[in-house]
C-alpha positions as CSV (number, residue, x, y, z in Angstrom):
1,X,0.0,0.0,0.0
2,X,1.5,3.3,-1.1
3,X,-0.1,6.6,-0.2
4,X,-0.1,9.6,-2.6
5,X,0.6,13.0,-1.0
6,X,1.2,16.7,-1.8
7,X,4.5,18.4,-1.2
8,X,4.5,21.0,1.6
9,X,4.6,23.9,-0.9
10,X,1.5,22.5,-2.6
11,X,-0.4,22.1,0.7
12,X,0.4,25.7,1.5
13,X,-0.8,26.8,-1.9
14,X,-4.1,25.0,-1.5
15,X,-4.5,26.6,1.9
16,X,-3.8,30.0,0.6
17,X,-6.4,29.5,-2.2
18,X,-9.2,28.7,0.2
19,X,-12.1,31.1,0.1
20,X,-11.8,32.1,3.8
21,X,-9.2,32.4,6.6
22,X,-11.1,29.7,8.6
23,X,-10.7,27.2,5.8
24,X,-7.1,28.1,5.2
25,X,-6.5,27.3,8.8
26,X,-8.5,24.0,8.5
27,X,-6.4,22.9,5.5
28,X,-3.2,23.6,7.4
29,X,-4.4,21.6,10.5
30,X,-5.2,18.7,8.2
31,X,-2.0,19.0,6.1
32,X,0.4,19.5,9.0
33,X,-1.3,17.8,11.9
34,X,-2.6,14.8,10.0
35,X,-6.1,14.8,11.5
36,X,-8.9,13.0,9.7
37,X,-11.5,15.4,8.4
38,X,-14.1,14.2,11.0
39,X,-11.6,14.7,13.8
40,X,-11.0,18.3,12.7
41,X,-14.8,18.9,12.3
42,X,-15.3,17.6,15.9
43,X,-12.7,20.0,17.5
44,X,-14.0,22.4,20.1
45,X,-12.3,25.3,21.7
46,X,-11.2,23.3,24.8
47,X,-9.3,20.8,22.6
48,X,-6.8,23.5,21.5
49,X,-3.9,24.1,23.9
50,X,-2.2,27.1,22.5
51,X,0.4,27.3,25.3
52,X,1.6,23.8,24.9
53,X,1.1,23.9,21.0
54,X,-1.2,20.8,21.1
55,X,-4.5,19.7,19.6
56,X,-6.2,17.1,21.7
57,X,-8.0,14.7,19.5
58,X,-10.7,12.8,21.4
59,X,-13.6,12.2,19.0
60,X,-14.8,12.5,15.4
61,X,-17.9,13.6,13.6
62,X,-19.4,10.8,11.4
63,X,-22.3,11.3,9.0
64,X,-24.8,8.4,8.9
65,X,-28.0,8.7,6.9
66,X,-27.7,12.4,6.7
67,X,-27.2,12.9,10.5
68,X,-24.0,13.8,12.2
69,X,-22.9,11.7,15.2
70,X,-20.1,12.5,17.6
71,X,-18.2,9.3,18.3
72,X,-14.8,8.0,19.3
73,X,-11.9,8.2,16.9
74,X,-11.5,5.5,14.2
75,X,-9.0,3.6,16.4
76,X,-10.7,4.5,19.7
77,X,-7.5,6.3,20.7
78,X,-7.3,9.8,22.1
79,X,-4.1,11.6,21.2
80,X,-2.2,14.9,21.4
81,X,-1.1,16.3,18.1
82,X,1.9,18.7,18.2
83,X,1.7,21.9,16.1
84,X,4.4,24.0,14.7
85,X,4.6,27.6,16.1
86,X,3.3,29.3,13.0
87,X,0.2,27.1,12.9
88,X,-0.3,27.6,16.6
89,X,-0.3,31.3,16.1
90,X,-2.7,31.0,13.2
91,X,-5.1,28.9,15.3
92,X,-4.8,31.4,18.3
93,X,-5.8,34.2,15.9
94,X,-8.7,32.1,14.6
95,X,-9.9,31.2,18.1
96,X,-9.9,34.9,19.2
97,X,-11.6,36.2,16.1
98,X,-14.1,33.5,15.0
99,X,-14.7,30.9,17.7
100,X,-17.2,31.4,20.5
101,X,-16.0,31.7,24.1
102,X,-17.7,28.5,25.3
103,X,-15.4,25.5,25.8
104,X,-17.6,23.4,23.5
105,X,-17.7,26.0,20.7
106,X,-16.8,24.3,17.4
107,X,-13.4,25.4,16.0
108,X,-14.4,25.0,12.4
109,X,-18.0,25.6,11.1
110,X,-20.0,25.3,7.9
111,X,-20.5,28.6,6.0
112,X,-24.0,29.0,7.4
113,X,-22.9,27.9,10.9
114,X,-23.2,24.5,12.5
115,X,-20.9,21.5,12.0
116,X,-18.9,20.9,8.9
117,X,-19.9,18.0,6.7
118,X,-17.3,16.1,4.7
119,X,-19.4,15.9,1.4
120,X,-20.3,19.6,1.4
121,X,-16.7,20.7,2.0
122,X,-15.3,18.3,-0.5
123,X,-17.6,19.4,-3.4
124,X,-18.1,23.1,-2.6
125,X,-14.7,24.1,-1.3
126,X,-12.0,21.5,-1.8
127,X,-12.4,20.2,-5.3
128,X,-13.1,23.7,-6.8
129,X,-9.9,24.9,-5.2
130,X,-7.9,22.0,-6.6
131,X,-9.4,22.7,-10.1
132,X,-8.4,26.3,-9.9
133,X,-4.8,25.3,-9.1
134,X,-4.8,22.6,-11.9
135,X,-4.2,19.9,-9.3
136,X,-5.7,16.3,-9.6
137,X,-9.2,15.9,-8.0
138,X,-8.1,13.8,-5.1
139,X,-10.0,13.4,-1.8
140,X,-9.3,15.2,1.4
141,X,-7.5,12.2,2.9
142,X,-4.5,13.2,0.8
143,X,-3.8,15.9,3.4
144,X,-3.4,13.3,6.1
145,X,-0.8,11.5,3.9
146,X,0.8,14.8,3.1
147,X,1.2,15.5,6.8
148,X,2.8,12.1,7.4
149,X,5.2,12.7,4.6
150,X,6.1,16.1,6.0
151,X,6.7,14.6,9.4
152,X,9.0,11.9,8.0
153,X,10.9,14.5,6.0
154,X,11.4,16.5,9.2
155,X,13.0,13.4,10.8
156,X,10.0,11.8,12.7
157,X,10.4,8.1,13.6
158,X,7.8,5.5,12.6
159,X,6.7,5.4,16.3
160,X,6.2,9.2,16.4
161,X,4.2,9.2,13.2
162,X,2.1,6.3,14.5
163,X,1.3,8.2,17.7
164,X,0.6,11.5,16.0
165,X,-1.7,10.0,13.4
166,X,-3.4,7.6,15.8
167,X,-2.6,4.4,14.0
168,X,-3.1,1.1,15.8
169,X,0.6,0.1,15.4
170,X,3.9,1.3,14.0
171,X,3.7,-1.8,11.7
172,X,0.7,-0.3,10.0
173,X,2.4,3.1,9.7
174,X,5.3,1.4,8.0
175,X,3.0,-0.5,5.7
176,X,1.6,2.8,4.4
177,X,4.7,5.1,4.6
178,X,7.6,2.6,4.5
179,X,8.8,3.9,1.1
180,X,9.3,7.3,2.6
181,X,11.3,6.0,5.5
182,X,13.4,4.0,2.9
183,X,14.2,7.2,1.1
184,X,15.2,8.7,4.4
185,X,17.5,5.8,5.0
186,X,19.1,6.4,1.7
187,X,19.8,10.0,2.8
188,X,21.2,8.7,6.1
189,X,23.5,6.3,4.3
190,X,24.8,9.1,2.1
191,X,25.6,11.2,5.2
192,X,27.5,8.5,7.0
193,X,30.7,9.3,5.2
194,X,30.6,12.8,6.6
195,X,30.8,11.4,10.1
196,X,34.1,9.5,9.5
197,X,37.2,11.3,10.7
198,X,40.2,11.5,8.4
199,X,42.3,9.3,10.8
200,X,40.4,6.7,12.8
201,X,41.7,4.2,15.4
202,X,41.8,0.6,14.4
203,X,39.7,-0.4,17.4
204,X,37.3,1.5,19.6
205,X,37.2,0.0,23.1
206,X,33.8,-0.2,24.8
207,X,33.6,-0.9,28.6
208,X,37.2,-1.7,28.5
209,X,36.8,-5.0,26.6
210,X,36.3,-4.0,23.0
211,X,33.2,-6.0,22.6
């Protein structure tokens, strides 16, 4: 299983092309934090910890027969997602300007208010933006893969990616993103020579016994 993803600059261009500041922030949360769309739609004010630069993911919004239901996350795992400083600042501005003061106020809303729905956002906001940028008409889940790729490129371990994305195991993470870690290992191998001194001892003694 190989996941397609957008490069960081492309994710940023999609965010910048969104029709509102709120949806620009939403795209960046999805594309840097790796949240599932339903998890982002379920976020409330009290789930954003600006001081610690964390998003607390506890639940998701799932649409069933036209009705939204607030349920546990896909893997039934709560998690804390770290955010880079620039995105934390952007979220803080959004909270101050657009989000109600109640702890359970939704962080991201539909244009007319209320909860975001995947289908409506996909067809009315996401796909038109991709078309305007001449990008392939992929689904929103590409942002989750893009976030994972960005983390790996920044040096995150398989375990770290697993925890941040809320996968059941690091083995699953590797089954989806192993090719990216392989590329990182190639880079590591190329850098090993730079760690070699010009003159090295024949034997390095460890604990006095050279074993």
